[in-house]
C-alpha positions in Angstrom: 115.3 5.5 -27.6 113.1 5.1 -30.3 113.1 3.8 -33.9 110.7 3.1 -36.7 111.0 0.1 -38.8 109.7 0.5 -42.5 110.0 -2.2 -45.0 108.5 0.2 -48.1 110.9 1.1 -50.8 109.4 4.2 -50.9 111.0 5.3 -47.4 114.1 4.7 -48.7 114.8 8.5 -49.3 113.8 9.9 -45.8 115.4 7.0 -43.8 118.3 7.6 -41.4 119.3 4.0 -42.1 118.7 1.2 -44.6 119.5 -2.8 -44.0 120.5 -4.6 -46.9 120.6 -8.4 -46.8 123.8 -9.1 -48.4 122.8 -12.4 -50.1 120.3 -10.6 -52.2 122.3 -7.6 -53.2 122.5 -8.8 -56.9 119.1 -9.5 -57.4 117.9 -5.9 -56.3 118.6 -2.5 -57.9 121.1 -1.0 -55.4 120.7 3.0 -55.3 123.7 4.7 -56.6 122.8 7.8 -54.5 121.5 8.5 -50.9 120.0 10.9 -48.6 123.1 12.8 -46.6 124.3 11.1 -43.7 122.1 7.7 -44.1 123.8 4.8 -43.0 123.5 1.4 -44.7 123.8 -1.5 -43.0 125.5 -4.8 -44.4 123.3 -7.5 -43.0 124.1 -11.4 -42.9 122.7 -14.3 -41.0 124.6 -17.1 -42.9 128.2 -17.5 -43.4 130.3 -16.2 -46.3 130.2 -19.2 -48.6 126.4 -18.9 -48.6 126.6 -15.0 -49.3 129.2 -15.6 -52.1 126.6 -18.3 -53.7 124.4 -15.5 -54.2 126.3 -12.2 -54.4 129.5 -10.8 -55.5 130.8 -8.5 -52.8 133.6 -7.0 -54.8 131.1 -5.0 -56.3 130.2 -3.0 -53.0 133.3 -1.4 -51.6 132.9 1.5 -49.6 129.0 1.6 -49.5 128.4 0.2 -46.2 128.7 2.0 -42.9 127.9 -0.7 -40.2 128.1 -4.6 -40.2 125.5 -6.8 -38.5 126.5 -10.7 -38.6 126.6 -13.4 -36.6 130.4 -12.5 -36.1 131.5 -10.6 -32.7 133.5 -8.6 -34.7 130.5 -6.9 -36.4 129.3 -3.4 -35.4 125.7 -5.1 -34.6 126.4 -8.6 -33.7 123.6 -11.0 -34.2 123.1 -12.4 -30.7 119.8 -14.2 -31.5 121.7 -16.7 -33.6 123.7 -17.4 -30.3 122.7 -20.2 -28.3 122.4 -19.5 -24.9 123.0 -22.4 -22.3 122.3 -21.6 -18.4 121.9 -24.5 -15.5 118.4 -25.5 -15.0 117.6 -25.2 -11.7 114.5 -26.8 -11.8 115.4 -29.9 -13.5 115.0 -33.2 -11.7 117.0 -36.4 -12.6 114.6 -38.9 -14.1 114.6 -42.3 -12.4 113.7 -44.3 -15.6 116.1 -45.3 -18.2 116.1 -42.6 -21.2 117.3 -45.3 -23.7 114.5 -47.6 -23.1 112.5 -46.2 -26.2 115.4 -45.9 -28.4 115.7 -48.7 -31.2 117.8 -46.4 -33.6 121.5 -45.0 -33.9 121.7 -41.7 -35.8 119.1 -39.5 -37.3 120.0 -36.6 -39.5 117.6 -34.0 -41.1 119.1 -32.2 -43.6 117.6 -30.6 -46.8 121.1 -29.3 -48.3 122.8 -32.0 -50.3 125.9 -30.1 -51.7 127.6 -28.0 -49.2 130.8 -26.1 -48.6 131.3 -28.2 -45.7 131.3 -31.3 -47.6 129.5 -33.0 -44.4 127.6 -35.4 -46.8 130.9 -36.8 -47.4 131.7 -37.4 -43.8 128.0 -38.8 -43.3 128.8 -41.4 -46.2 132.1 -42.5 -44.6 130.3 -42.6 -41.4 127.4 -44.7 -42.8 130.0 -47.8 -43.7 130.2 -48.4 -39.5 126.9 -47.3 -38.1 123.3 -46.6 -39.2 122.6 -43.0 -40.1 118.9 -42.4 -41.1 118.8 -39.1 -43.3 115.1 -37.2 -43.2 114.5 -34.7 -45.6 115.6 -33.8 -49.5 118.5 -35.4 -49.1 117.7 -39.1 -47.7 114.8 -41.6 -48.0 113.3 -41.4 -44.9 109.9 -40.0 -44.0 108.2 -38.7 -41.0 105.0 -40.5 -40.3 103.1 -37.0 -40.3 104.7 -34.6 -43.2 102.3 -32.0 -42.7 103.6 -31.3 -38.8 107.1 -30.8 -40.1 109.6 -30.0 -37.7 107.5 -31.0 -34.9 107.0 -34.7 -36.4 110.8 -35.0 -36.9 111.1 -33.9 -33.3 108.9 -36.4 -31.8 110.5 -39.4 -34.0 114.3 -38.4 -32.8 113.2 -37.9 -29.5 111.4 -41.3 -29.4 113.5 -43.6 -31.3 117.0 -42.1 -31.9 120.0 -42.0 -29.3 122.2 -39.7 -31.8 121.5 -36.4 -34.1 123.9 -35.0 -36.6 124.1 -31.4 -36.3 126.4 -30.6 -39.1 127.2 -27.1 -40.4 127.0 -26.5 -43.7 130.0 -24.4 -43.7 133.4 -24.5 -41.8 133.3 -20.9 -40.7 134.6 -19.4 -37.3 131.7 -18.5 -34.7 128.9 -20.0 -37.0 126.9 -22.6 -35.9 122.8 -23.2 -36.7 120.1 -22.4 -34.8 118.7 -25.9 -35.2 121.2 -27.0 -32.3 119.6 -25.3 -29.6 116.1 -26.6 -30.8 117.5 -30.0 -31.1 119.2 -29.8 -27.5 116.0 -30.2 -25.5 115.5 -33.7 -26.8 116.4 -36.9 -25.4 119.3 -37.4 -27.8 123.0 -36.8 -27.9 123.9 -34.3 -30.7 127.0 -34.7 -32.5 128.5 -31.6 -34.0 130.9 -30.6 -37.0 131.7 -27.3 -37.6 134.3 -24.4 -36.3 132.4 -23.1 -33.7 134.1 -23.3 -30.4 131.4 -25.5 -28.9 133.0 -26.0 -25.7 132.0 -22.7 -25.0 128.3 -22.9 -26.1 127.4 -26.1 -24.9 127.7 -27.8 -21.3 130.4 -30.2 -21.2 129.7 -33.7 -21.6 126.6 -33.1 -23.1 127.7 -33.6 -26.9 130.1 -35.2 -29.3 132.4 -33.6 -31.5 133.9 -35.1 -34.8 137.1 -33.2 -34.1 137.8 -35.2 -30.9 138.1 -38.4 -33.3 141.0 -39.4 -35.6 138.4 -40.8 -38.1 134.6 -41.5 -38.7 135.1 -44.9 -37.6 136.7 -44.3 -34.4 134.0 -42.2 -33.6 131.7 -44.9 -34.7 132.9 -47.3 -32.7 132.4 -45.0 -29.5 128.6 -44.4 -30.6 128.3 -48.1 -30.5 129.8 -48.4 -26.9 127.2 -45.7 -25.9 124.6 -48.0 -27.8 125.7 -50.7 -25.6 126.0 -48.8 -22.3 122.7 -47.4 -21.0 124.2 -45.6 -18.2 126.6 -44.0 -20.5 124.0 -42.8 -22.7 121.8 -41.7 -19.8 124.7 -39.7 -18.3 124.9 -37.5 -21.5 121.2 -37.0 -21.5 121.4 -35.9 -17.7 124.2 -33.6 -18.4 122.3 -31.8 -21.5 119.4 -31.8 -19.7 120.7 -29.7 -16.6 121.0 -27.1 -18.5 118.5 -24.5 -20.3 119.9 -24.1 -24.0 117.7 -21.4 -25.7 118.1 -18.5 -28.5 117.4 -14.8 -27.2 114.7 -13.4 -28.5 114.8 -12.0 -31.9 113.2 -8.7 -30.7 116.6 -7.9 -29.1 117.9 -7.4 -32.6 115.7 -4.7 -33.4 116.7 -3.0 -30.2 120.2 -3.5 -30.8 120.4 -1.8 -34.2 118.2 0.9 -32.7 120.4 1.5 -29.8 123.5 1.6 -32.3 122.2 3.9 -34.3 121.2 6.4 -31.6 124.7 5.8 -29.9 126.6 6.5 -33.0 124.5 9.2 -34.2 127.4 11.5 -35.1 129.8 8.8 -36.3 130.7 8.6 -40.0 132.5 5.9 -41.2 132.4 3.4 -44.5 133.8 -0.2 -44.6 136.2 0.3 -47.4 136.4 -3.6 -48.6 133.3 -5.5 -47.7 134.3 -8.6 -49.5 137.4 -8.8 -47.4 135.1 -8.5 -44.0 133.0 -11.3 -45.3 135.7 -13.3 -47.4 135.8 -17.1 -46.9 139.9 -17.3 -46.5 138.9 -14.6 -44.0 136.7 -16.4 -42.0 136.3 -20.1 -43.0 138.5 -23.2 -43.5 138.9 -25.5 -46.9 137.3 -28.7 -45.8 140.7 -30.6 -47.0 142.4 -28.8 -44.1 139.1 -29.3 -41.8 139.0 -33.3 -42.3 143.1 -33.6 -42.3 143.7 -35.9 -39.1 140.1 -36.7 -38.5 138.7 -37.9 -41.8 141.5 -38.9 -44.0 139.2 -41.0 -46.0 136.9 -38.3 -46.7 139.8 -36.2 -48.3 139.7 -38.6 -51.5 136.1 -37.4 -52.2 136.6 -33.7 -52.2 
């Protein structure tokens, strides 16, 4: 099977399919006509709240034929957005204390300061009970070499911090950021907040989920327990590092699109209500429901 990918607008009139990035629909001129048989693909790698911030999907009924998102109910799921964890058969358990160089508690690198998930409110409450250093646009912490960007942050976290916050910007089913895979290779314990089924993504006993604790204080108490027990910290890191977690090669997405178009060459269908397909209510949970019972002190700030 062969496909040619073209980014020039002039190719629109003779292409078999057109991939439209949903977040930018309101910022472009969407054609009112199309070549006969041409299929339009609804593409989105971010969760619905991020899409709706920039595009009103109610205006695009019956124009899409194919969906491609991180959700597995899409026609072409974005598998490159999904972490894959497999046993690392070559892993050798270290004989030294992995906590020896760790002098600080929790790190968080974040660039979006106000989010659908209201993760910032959870962190604000958590900071009352344990130190959380915030890097990036939303905090005061600076990396020692800003020119190196993410690699600098990774070095600092790996050498200094025992815990890292991997908090999602949206509370949506199946969604988790690709940053989780990047940080998973470090000698730090990830703390997750989101609606993803982390138990089916990450090795058990290798991460901490905020939903397992009745309050930020209760979770902070457990973090302090780990901080005071090097053996317990090392057990988390060993369980984590005994697996290799990575993102599939992004080239597979191009192949998936090509394969789907060939295998469904003669299929004719349209997505009647794309706003419902990619709706906030259909796929996501409101912060007040999410935090009820796990962070009641956060609710008053929502």
